[in-house]
C-alpha positions in Angstrom: -1.6 -35.7 -12.6 -3.5 -35.0 -9.4 -2.7 -31.7 -7.6 -3.3 -31.9 -3.9 -1.7 -29.9 -1.1 1.4 -29.4 -3.2 1.6 -28.0 -6.7 4.6 -28.3 -9.0 4.6 -25.1 -11.0 6.7 -24.2 -14.0 6.9 -20.9 -15.9 8.2 -20.7 -19.4 10.1 -17.4 -20.2 10.5 -17.1 -23.9 11.0 -14.8 -27.0 8.7 -15.0 -30.0 9.6 -14.7 -33.7 7.4 -13.6 -36.6 6.8 -17.3 -37.4 3.6 -18.3 -35.5 4.0 -22.0 -36.0 7.6 -22.0 -34.9 6.6 -20.1 -31.7 3.9 -22.6 -30.9 6.3 -25.5 -31.4 8.9 -23.8 -29.2 6.4 -23.3 -26.4 5.3 -26.9 -26.8 8.9 -28.2 -26.5 9.4 -26.1 -23.4 6.2 -27.5 -21.9 7.6 -31.0 -22.5 10.9 -30.0 -21.0 9.2 -28.7 -17.8 7.1 -31.8 -17.4 10.0 -34.2 -18.2 12.5 -32.5 -15.9 10.2 -31.3 -13.0 7.0 -33.4 -13.3 5.1 -30.1 -13.4 1.3 -30.0 -12.6 0.8 -26.5 -14.0 2.8 -24.8 -16.7 2.4 -21.2 -17.6 3.6 -19.5 -20.8 3.8 -15.7 -21.4 1.4 -13.3 -22.9 1.3 -13.4 -26.7 3.6 -16.4 -26.8 2.6 -17.2 -30.4 3.6 -13.9 -32.1 5.9 -10.9 -31.6 4.5 -8.1 -29.6 2.5 -6.0 -32.0 0.7 -3.3 -30.0 3.2 -0.4 -29.7 1.9 1.1 -33.0 -1.5 1.6 -34.6 -1.6 -0.7 -37.6 -4.7 -2.5 -38.9 -2.4 -5.3 -40.1 -1.8 -6.3 -36.5 -5.2 -7.9 -36.3 -3.8 -10.7 -38.4 -2.3 -12.0 -35.1 -5.7 -12.6 -33.5 -7.1 -16.1 -33.3 -10.4 -17.6 -31.9 -10.1 -20.2 -29.2 -10.7 -22.8 -31.8 -7.7 -21.6 -33.8 -4.3 -23.3 -34.4 -2.5 -22.0 -31.3 -5.0 -22.9 -28.7 -5.9 -26.2 -30.3 -2.2 -27.2 -30.1 -2.0 -26.1 -26.4 -5.1 -28.1 -25.6 -3.7 -31.2 -27.3 -0.4 -30.8 -25.3 -2.3 -30.5 -22.0 -4.2 -33.6 -22.8 -1.1 -35.5 -23.9 0.9 -34.6 -20.7 -2.1 -34.6 -18.3 -1.3 -31.2 -16.9 -3.0 -27.9 -16.3 -1.8 -25.2 -18.7 -2.3 -21.4 -18.8 -1.7 -19.8 -22.2 -2.5 -16.2 -23.2 -3.2 -14.9 -26.7 -4.8 -12.1 -28.8 -8.3 -13.6 -28.8 -10.8 -13.0 -31.6 -14.2 -13.4 -29.8 -16.3 -12.4 -32.9 -16.2 -9.9 -35.7 -14.6 -6.7 -34.4 -14.4 -7.9 -30.8 -11.0 -8.8 -29.4 -9.5 -9.5 -26.0 -6.2 -10.2 -24.4 -7.2 -13.6 -22.9 -5.6 -16.1 -20.6 -7.0 -19.6 -21.2 -7.0 -22.2 -18.4 -6.8 -25.7 -19.8 -7.2 -28.8 -17.8 -5.5 -32.3 -18.1 -8.3 -33.4 -20.4 -7.5 -30.6 -22.8 -10.7 -28.7 -21.9 -10.8 -25.0 -21.5 -12.2 -24.6 -18.0 -12.0 -20.8 -17.9 -10.8 -17.5 -19.3 -9.4 -14.4 -17.8 -9.6 -11.3 -20.0 -7.2 -8.5 -19.3 -9.0 -5.8 -17.4 -6.5 -3.0 -18.2 -5.3 -3.1 -21.8 -2.2 -0.9 -21.6 -2.0 2.8 -22.6 1.2 3.4 -20.6 3.9 2.4 -23.1 1.7 0.7 -25.7 -1.5 1.2 -27.6 -3.3 -1.9 -26.5 -6.6 -0.1 -26.0 -6.9 0.4 -29.7 -7.0 -3.4 -30.2 -8.7 -4.9 -27.1 -11.9 -4.7 -25.3 -11.7 -4.5 -21.5 -12.3 -7.6 -19.4 -14.4 -7.1 -16.3 -14.1 -10.1 -14.0 -11.5 -11.3 -11.5 -12.4 -14.9 -11.8 -10.8 -17.7 -9.8 -10.3 -21.1 -11.3 -10.1 -24.5 -9.6 -6.8 -26.2 -10.4 -6.8 -29.5 -8.5 -7.1 -28.5 -4.8 -5.9 -25.0 -5.6 -7.8 -21.7 -6.3 -5.9 -19.9 -9.0 -6.4 -16.3 -10.1 -4.9 -14.5 -13.1 -4.0 -10.9 -13.8 -2.3 -9.9 -17.0 0.7 -7.6 -17.4 -0.4 -4.0 -17.0 -3.1 -5.2 -14.6 -0.3 -5.8 -12.0 0.5 -2.1 -11.8 -2.9 -1.6 -10.1 -2.8 -3.1 -6.7 -6.6 -3.4 -6.6 -6.5 -6.1 -9.3 -4.4 -8.6 -7.4 -6.4 -7.7 -4.3 -9.7 -8.4 -6.0 -8.4 -11.8 -7.2 -7.2 -12.6 -3.6 -10.5 -11.5 -2.1 -12.3 -13.7 -4.6 -10.3 -16.7 -3.1 -7.1 -16.9 -5.1 -4.2 -18.8 -3.4 -1.9 -18.5 -6.4 -2.0 -15.6 -8.8 -0.5 -16.2 -12.2 0.6 -13.2 -14.2 1.4 -13.6 -17.9 3.5 -10.7 -19.0 4.9 -9.1 -22.2 6.8 -6.2 -20.4 10.0 -4.4 -20.9 12.3 -3.9 -17.9 10.6 -1.9 -15.2 12.7 -0.2 -12.5 10.9 -1.6 -9.4 9.9 -4.9 -11.1 11.2 -7.2 -8.3 9.9 -5.1 -5.5 6.5 -4.8 -7.1 6.1 -8.5 -7.7 7.3 -9.3 -4.1 4.9 -6.7 -2.7 1.9 -8.2 -4.5 2.7 -11.6 -3.1 3.3 -10.3 0.5 0.4 -7.8 0.7 -2.1 -10.5 -0.5 -0.5 -13.5 1.3 -0.6 -15.4 -2.0 1.8 -17.3 -4.2 2.5 -14.9 -7.1 4.0 -16.0 -10.4 4.8 -13.4 -13.1 5.8 -15.1 -16.4 7.4 -12.6 -18.8 8.7 -12.5 -22.4 12.4 -11.9 -23.0 14.6 -10.5 -25.8 13.9 -8.1 -28.7 10.6 -8.1 -30.5 9.3 -5.4 -32.9 11.6 -2.8 -31.3 10.7 -3.8 -27.7 13.3 -5.2 -25.4 11.5 -7.5 -23.0 12.7 -7.7 -19.4 12.4 -11.3 -18.4 12.9 -11.8 -14.6 10.0 -14.3 -14.4 9.5 -15.2 -10.7 7.7 -17.5 -8.3 7.2 -15.9 -4.9 5.7 -17.4 -1.8 3.1 -15.7 0.5 5.8 -14.6 2.8 7.4 -12.6 0.0 10.3 -15.1 -0.5 11.5 -15.6 -4.0 11.5 -19.4 -4.7 12.7 -19.2 -8.3 13.8 -16.4 -10.6 14.8 -16.2 -14.3 17.4 -13.9 -15.8 17.0 -10.9 -18.1 18.6 -12.2 -21.3 17.3 -15.5 -22.5 14.6 -18.2 -22.7 14.4 -20.0 -19.4 12.2 -22.4 -17.5 11.8 -21.9 -13.7 10.2 -24.2 -11.3 9.0 -24.3 -7.7 6.9 -26.6 -5.5 4.1 -24.7 -3.8 2.5 -25.8 -0.5 -1.0 -24.7 0.6 0.0 -25.3 4.2 2.4 -22.3 4.0 -0.4 -20.2 2.6 -2.7 -21.0 5.6 0.1 -20.5 8.1 1.0 -17.1 6.5 -2.6 -15.9 6.6 -2.9 -16.9 10.3 0.2 -14.8 11.0 -0.8 -11.9 8.7 -4.5 -11.6 9.1 -4.8 -8.9 6.4 -8.2 -10.3 5.1 -9.6 -10.3 8.7 -8.5 -6.7 9.2 -9.6 -5.2 5.9 -12.2 -2.4 6.2 -14.2 -2.5 3.0 -16.8 -0.3 4.6 -14.3 2.6 4.4 -13.1 2.0 0.8 -16.0 3.7 -1.0 -13.7 6.5 -2.4 -11.9 3.7 -4.5 -15.2 3.0 -6.2 -16.5 6.5 -6.8 -17.2 7.7 -10.4 -14.3 9.6 -11.9 -16.5 12.6 -12.3 -17.4 12.6 -8.6 -13.7 12.9 -7.6 -12.6 16.5 -7.2 -9.0 17.6 -7.6 -8.7 17.6 -3.8 -10.1 14.1 -3.5 -13.1 15.3 -1.4 
């Protein structure tokens, strides 16, 4: 299915049970539903769709949830993308090699090929203990999805405005955000701001419901470059949301809001200084 100036985007908001295979089958069914009902070009499923959230405690047993990209979950996602001729973004607890793990979003093309990965740059240590489990990613890569340039940031990354900005500066026109997050007070405002300040389409795709003692917040959203919410899910249940994105609007918005023209990176050196070189006064 060719993606030109318009993209038909679907986000799958879902809860995950302790049964991996059942979670994968549920995600696959939702993908089919999105394509059948909306003729989606790109479908996104949430962070850790294939198992319940397991990173709020320190427990060596949680490594059982990790899978290589050749494992069951990603193999099934690749097959589905190939069957339905769609792009698919799926995020899981990736086992790269012995002792090396990442929180990784895989970009799969309509031939079922993995055309890229984004690895979470900021494993959480705010409410969770993700840093115990994951190595840090280090790249804000942008992926070619049809005519579109698509960036990805994952969950906690979003709380750092530099991350979405780096993705946008690298050329992203749409930023996809797989989430596994509880309800956060300024959630809507934060997501809308990330879209508006970067003049991009912004698409947070969250988990929902109770998992391992965590109540996930839902409210998956698709937001346009003007900060308008095109589609929004609720807080309580599995849901698929859809929107048609138009690159013309992105170009028009950036002409009206020339934020990238007016940036002053020559003045931003303090953002990149070593932590040890920053005094308590910031001088």
